[in-house]
Every structure is written in C-alpha cells, then in structure tokens.
matplotlib code that plots the C-alpha trace (Angstrom):
import matplotlib.pyplot as plt

x = [0.1, 1.6, 0.1, 1.5, -0.3, -0.7, -0.9, -3.3, -3.6, -6.5, -4.8, -6.7, -5.0, -5.7, -4.5, -4.2, -4.2, -2.4, -4.3, -7.3, -6.5, -5.3, -8.5, -7.9, -9.2, -10.1, -9.5, -10.3, -12.9, -11.8, -13.8, -11.1, -8.0, -5.2, -5.4, -1.8, 0.9, 1.5, 5.1, 4.9, 2.9, 4.2, 2.6, 2.8, 2.8, 2.4, -1.4, -2.0, -4.4, -2.7, -1.3, -0.2, 0.2, 1.9, 1.2, 2.4, -1.0, 0.4, -1.4, -0.4, -3.8, -4.0, -6.3, -7.7, -7.2, -10.6, -12.2, -10.3, -12.8, -11.5, -9.5, -9.6, -8.0]
y = [-0.2, 3.4, 6.5, 10.0, 13.6, 17.1, 20.3, 21.9, 25.8, 25.6, 25.0, 21.7, 18.6, 15.5, 12.1, 9.8, 5.8, 4.2, 1.2, 3.2, 5.4, 9.0, 10.5, 11.6, 9.2, 12.3, 16.0, 19.0, 20.9, 24.3, 25.8, 24.3, 24.0, 26.4, 29.6, 30.0, 27.8, 24.7, 24.1, 21.0, 17.4, 13.9, 10.9, 9.0, 5.7, 4.2, 4.8, 4.5, 7.0, 10.9, 13.1, 16.6, 19.6, 23.4, 26.5, 29.5, 30.7, 29.8, 26.4, 23.1, 20.9, 17.1, 15.0, 11.4, 10.2, 8.2, 11.1, 14.0, 16.6, 18.6, 18.5, 16.6, 19.6]
z = [0.0, -1.1, 0.1, -1.3, 0.1, -1.9, -1.1, -3.7, -4.5, -2.6, 0.2, 0.8, 2.1, -0.4, -0.2, -3.0, -2.5, -5.9, -6.2, -6.4, -9.0, -10.0, -7.9, -4.8, -1.5, 0.4, 1.1, 3.3, 3.5, 2.4, 5.6, 8.0, 5.8, 6.3, 5.2, 4.1, 2.7, 4.5, 4.9, 7.0, 7.2, 9.7, 8.4, 12.4, 10.3, 13.7, 13.5, 10.0, 10.2, 11.7, 9.7, 11.1, 8.3, 10.1, 8.2, 7.8, 9.2, 12.5, 13.2, 13.2, 12.5, 13.3, 10.5, 10.5, 7.3, 7.8, 8.1, 6.6, 5.9, 9.6, 12.0, 14.9, 16.7]

ax = plt.figure().add_subplot(projection="3d")
ax.plot(x, y, z, "-o")
ax.set_aspect("equal")
plt.show()
C-alpha cells in the first residue's frame, strides 16, 4: 500500500491511494483547511491514520484520514 499527499493550490490537503487511481481518496473541506501556505506535514505511521500539517497561518492541524474533511483538533 502506498499513500502520497498533495497540497493543492486551494490549500486543501488531499491524499491518494495508488491502488484506487488518480483521483483523491480524501481531501479537507475548504472551511477547515489552512489559510496560508502549508510548509510541513508528518504522517504518523504507528497508527496509519494520523497526519499533521503546519502552515504559515501559525496553526498545526491534526487530521485523521478516515475522516479528513475536518481536523481532529
């Protein structure tokens, strides 16, 4: 299984699963996305579902890819 992340121009975080195809499997809702450029992300491999992003907007967001539309915290 291979996952990759794409930070789109709309500042949404999208994730892809190569087994499914070229379309995103999940993406953040614009309302909950970062408001400035995202400069860091960290996949927490221990759980396999947690993703953290950091942005120039001053926020670090915690996402669960099973429901990536809005952050966990």
